[in-house]
Structure formats: structure tokens, C-alpha cells
C-alpha positions in Angstrom: 0.0 0.0 0.0 2.8 2.4 0.8 4.2 2.1 -2.8 0.7 2.8 -4.2 0.4 5.9 -2.0 3.8 7.2 -3.1 3.5 6.4 -6.8 3.7 10.1 -7.8 5.7 11.3 -4.8 9.4 11.5 -5.5 10.7 12.6 -2.1 10.0 11.1 1.3 10.9 14.0 3.6 10.5 11.9 6.8 13.0 9.3 5.6 15.3 12.1 4.4 15.3 13.7 7.8 15.8 10.4 9.7 18.8 9.6 7.6 20.3 13.0 8.3 19.9 12.5 12.1 21.2 9.0 11.9 24.5 10.1 10.3 24.8 12.9 12.9 24.5 10.4 15.7 26.9 8.0 14.2 29.6 10.6 14.0 29.0 11.5 17.6 28.9 7.9 19.0 31.2 5.8 16.8 35.0 6.1 16.5 36.5 7.5 13.4 37.4 4.1 11.9 33.9 2.9 12.4 32.4 6.0 10.7 34.8 5.5 7.9 33.7 1.9 7.4 30.0 3.0 7.3 30.9 5.7 4.7 32.7 3.1 2.6 29.6 0.9 2.7 27.5 3.8 1.2 30.0 4.6 -1.5 30.7 0.9 -2.4 27.1 -0.2 -2.4 25.9 2.8 -4.5 28.8 2.8 -6.9 28.1 -0.8 -8.0 24.4 -1.0 -7.3 23.2 0.8 -10.3 26.0 0.9 -12.9 23.6 0.5 -15.9 22.3 4.0 -15.3 25.8 5.6 -15.4 26.4 5.2 -19.1 24.7 6.1 -22.4 23.5 9.3 -24.0 20.9 9.9 -21.3 23.5 9.9 -18.6 25.4 12.8 -17.1 28.7 14.0 -18.4 31.9 13.9 -16.3 31.5 17.6 -15.8 28.0 17.1 -14.5 29.2 14.5 -12.0 32.1 16.7 -10.8 29.6 19.5 -10.2 27.2 17.2 -8.3 30.1 15.9 -6.2 31.0 19.5 -5.3 27.5 19.9 -3.8 27.9 16.7 -1.8 31.0 18.2 -0.1 29.8 21.8 0.1 29.5 23.6 3.4 25.9 24.4 2.5 23.9 21.4 3.6 21.1 22.1 1.1 23.3 22.3 -2.1 22.9 18.6 -3.0 19.2 18.6 -2.6 18.8 21.8 -4.6 21.0 20.3 -7.4 18.7 17.3 -7.6 15.5 19.3 -7.6 16.8 21.7 -10.3 17.6 18.8 -12.5 14.1 17.4 -12.0 12.5 20.7 -12.8 14.6 21.0 -16.0 12.9 17.8 -17.2 15.5 15.1 -16.6 14.1 11.7 -15.9 14.0 10.2 -12.5 16.3 7.4 -13.6 18.9 9.8 -15.0 18.9 12.0 -11.9 18.4 9.6 -9.1 20.2 6.6 -10.4 22.8 7.7 -12.9 24.0 10.7 -11.0 24.1 8.9 -7.7 25.9 5.8 -9.0 28.4 7.9 -11.0 29.0 10.3 -8.1 29.7 7.4 -5.7 32.2 5.9 -8.1 33.9 9.3 -8.5 34.0 10.0 -4.7 35.4 6.5 -4.2 38.2 7.0 -6.6 39.0 10.4 -5.0 39.1 8.8 -1.6 41.4 6.0 -2.7 43.8 8.6 -4.2 43.6 10.8 -1.1 42.2 13.7 -3.1 39.4 14.3 -0.6 39.5 14.2 3.2 37.8 11.8 5.6 35.5 14.6 6.7 34.5 15.4 3.1 33.8 11.8 2.1 31.8 11.2 5.3 29.7 14.3 4.6 29.2 13.2 1.0 28.3 9.7 2.0 25.7 10.9 4.4 24.2 13.2 1.8 24.1 10.4 -0.8 22.4 8.2 1.7 19.9 10.9 2.6 19.0 11.2 -1.1 18.6 7.4 -1.4 16.4 7.3 1.6 14.3 10.3 0.5 13.8 8.7 -2.9 13.1 5.2 -1.6 9.7 4.9 -3.3 11.2 5.8 -6.7 14.0 3.3 -6.3 11.7 0.6 -5.0 9.9 0.6 -8.4 13.0 -0.8 -9.9 13.6 -3.5 -7.3 12.6 -7.2 -7.3 8.9 -7.5 -8.0 6.3 -10.0 -6.9 6.4 -9.4 -3.1 5.2 -12.2 -0.9 3.5 -10.3 1.9 4.1 -13.2 4.3 7.8 -13.7 3.6 10.4 -12.2 5.9 14.2 -12.3 6.3 15.5 -13.1 9.8 19.2 -12.5 9.9 21.7 -13.0 12.8 24.3 -10.3 12.7 27.6 -11.6 11.1 30.0 -12.8 13.8 27.2 -13.3 16.4 27.2 -16.9 17.8 24.1 -16.6 19.8 21.6 -18.3 17.4 19.2 -20.3 19.6 16.8 -17.5 20.2 16.8 -16.6 16.5 15.9 -20.2 15.6 13.1 -20.2 18.2 11.8 -16.9 16.8 11.9 -18.3 13.2 9.7 -21.2 14.5 7.3 -18.9 16.2 7.0 -16.8 13.0 6.4 -19.8 10.9 3.7 -21.0 13.2 2.1 -17.6 12.8 1.9 -18.0 9.1 5.2 -16.3 8.0 7.5 -17.8 5.4 11.0 -17.2 7.0 14.3 -17.0 5.2 16.7 -17.6 8.1 20.3 -16.3 7.6 22.6 -17.7 10.3 26.4 -17.7 10.1 26.3 -15.6 6.8 28.6 -12.7 6.1 27.6 -9.1 5.3 27.5 -9.4 1.5 25.5 -12.7 1.6 22.7 -11.1 3.7 22.5 -8.0 1.6 22.4 -10.2 -1.5 19.3 -12.0 -0.2 17.4 -8.7 0.1 18.7 -7.6 -3.3 17.1 -10.5 -5.1 13.9 -11.1 -3.0 11.2 -8.7 -1.9 10.6 -9.2 1.8 7.6 -7.9 3.8 10.1 -7.2 6.6 13.7 -7.7 7.6 14.5 -8.7 11.2 18.1 -8.4 12.4 19.2 -10.1 15.6 22.3 -8.6 17.4 23.4 -9.1 21.0 26.6 -7.1 21.7 26.9 -3.3 21.7 30.5 -3.7 20.4 28.9 -4.8 17.1 27.1 -1.5 16.5 29.4 -0.7 13.6 28.7 -4.1 12.0 25.0 -3.6 12.6 24.9 -0.1 11.1 26.8 -1.2 8.0 24.4 -4.1 7.5 21.3 -1.9 7.9 22.7 0.7 5.5 23.6 -1.9 2.9 20.1 -3.4 3.2 18.5 0.0 3.0 20.1 0.6 -0.4 18.9 -2.7 -1.9 15.6 -2.9 -0.2 14.4 0.7 0.2 10.9 0.3 1.6 11.0 -2.9 3.7 10.6 -2.2 7.4 13.8 -3.1 9.4 13.3 -4.5 12.8 16.0 -4.9 15.4 16.0 -7.7 18.1 18.4 -9.1 20.6 20.3 -8.0 23.7 21.9 -5.1 21.9 18.6 -3.3 22.6 19.7 -3.0 26.2 21.9 -0.1 25.2 20.2 3.3 24.7 19.4 4.7 21.2 20.8 1.7 19.4 17.8 1.3 17.0 17.9 5.0 16.1 21.7 5.0 15.5 21.7 2.0 13.2 18.6 3.2 11.4 16.0 0.5 12.4 12.3 1.2 12.0 11.1 -0.8 15.0 12.2 -3.2 17.8 11.2 -6.7 19.0 12.0 -6.9 22.7 10.4 -10.1 23.7 10.4 -13.6 22.2 7.0 -14.2 23.7 5.4 -11.3 21.8 7.6 -11.5 18.7 4.9 -12.8 16.4 2.3 -10.3 17.5 4.8 -7.5 17.3 5.8 -8.3 13.8 2.2 -8.3 12.7 1.8 -4.9 14.3 4.9 -3.6 12.5 3.9 -4.9 9.1 0.1 -4.3 9.4 -0.5 -8.0 8.7 -3.5 -9.6 10.3 -3.2 -12.9 12.2 -3.0 -16.1 10.1 -6.6 -17.1 10.7 -7.9 -13.7 9.8 -5.9 -13.7 6.6 -7.2 -17.1 5.7 -10.8 -16.1 6.5 -10.6 -13.0 4.4 -9.4 -14.9 1.3 -12.4 -17.4 1.4 
């Protein structure tokens, strides 16, 4: 329903603002190396996520990309958004603006970073602004993602490196009993989990994490998943929730705090009725 409501709405201001606040918090609470790794995830994922839109006669010139990148590192926080809006008003297609420019800019910034042509502060600022654009345009990007959503299929992923899997397996069983089809990712690495969401449209993604020391790993995973699955709700579970503001810092939409109420909570988050109600309504 959200996609239908947003069919003609190019910018989600709420998601844009949330992404902005998330990056501000990360820079305050994470060490510089962790922030750098999060920024690299944005650049890497965007640079190779949409390469097909970075070429051809409809794409931007190198000069266009350089100008766009200059807005991403400008002191004026509104320059990048204004650049994108001006292109749209001039008649450029959404694909050309939102996909070709973003992918090409990420590749350009990545190359500059590798050659030490831009500072850590500049690339962090640019990464945050690119991520804001992606989040603000999530309904536009979602129309090019995998189709044929199964409204009862979810991804339940244990954070890479986390060996506490029993509760996750119990949760998967509870969700299945409640009528969900569960793709359980246990013992998988970062790229494998992101690849699952890149090829399958899930009704929700649940990530289980238990140690606050894994906040960087968790944040990188959520950001990678956000780029490939822009509208799926991301739900955080596990003992990591004992730490304050974790869900907000990593960018999760909601929390599951109890195994006993996990199934009901997931239904509330997704707006899905209980299994019996769904079956009854289809007869």
C-alpha cells in the first residue's frame, strides 16, 4: 500500500530527515574508523548498485558528475538537494537524476578517496548526503527493485559474527507457526545477507544482534540493506537493545524486545492480520 500511495511522490521528507539524524548520531557515538567503514559501505554499495544507469546518451557528463560531487562536499547542507531538484524541474528523468547521477558520483568519490584527493570529513559528509538522497527517494528506487512481493515472507538474519543463534531459531519457528515464510540467515557474512534482500522482496527484515560492540557491523548491514531494499521495514531484536538509542543510531524502524510477543509485534509492525484472519478474508 505504501508504494501505491507514493506512486507520484518523489521525495520522502521523513526518511530524508531520519537519515540525516542517523549520520549525525553515528559521527558522535562511533570512533572515526567505524564511521569511515560506514561511509565506505554507502560509497561501495551505491557505486556498483546501479552501474547500468551511469552510461549512455541519457546519462550525465563527467563535468555534471564533478559539479554534483562538489555539492555533496559543500559547506551548505542544502546544495545537493537543490542540485537534484533543479535537474528534475529541468525535465531530466528520475532514472537519470536519481540513479545515474548517484551511482556515478559514488564511483567518482570512491576514486578520489582512494587517491587521497578528498579528506575523511569530506567523504563522510558526501556519503551521508548520498544516503539521505537514497532514503528520500526510496519509493522511486523501489519501483526498480525485485517484484512479486510475498506479503508473508520475511528475512530473519543473525548479525555476522554473532554466535548466539538459539533465540533466533526459536523466533523463526514462532513466526512460521504464525503463518510467515521465514528466510533464516545464520552464520552468513555481510554481503550474503545483503544479496538476499537484493534478489527477494521481503515484507520485513528482522536483524538479531546481541553485543553493543557490534554497533558498527550492525549499522553497516542496515545501511547496505536500506540501499537494496528501500521500503521494507527493518526490525531490530536481541540483547543489543539494552543499550540506549541503538535502534535510532543503526537506522532500524522498530524493535522486537520479547520472544513471547515477537509474532504479534511483527504483525503490528507490518500491518499484517493474524494467520486465521488472513485465511478467512481470502475465502
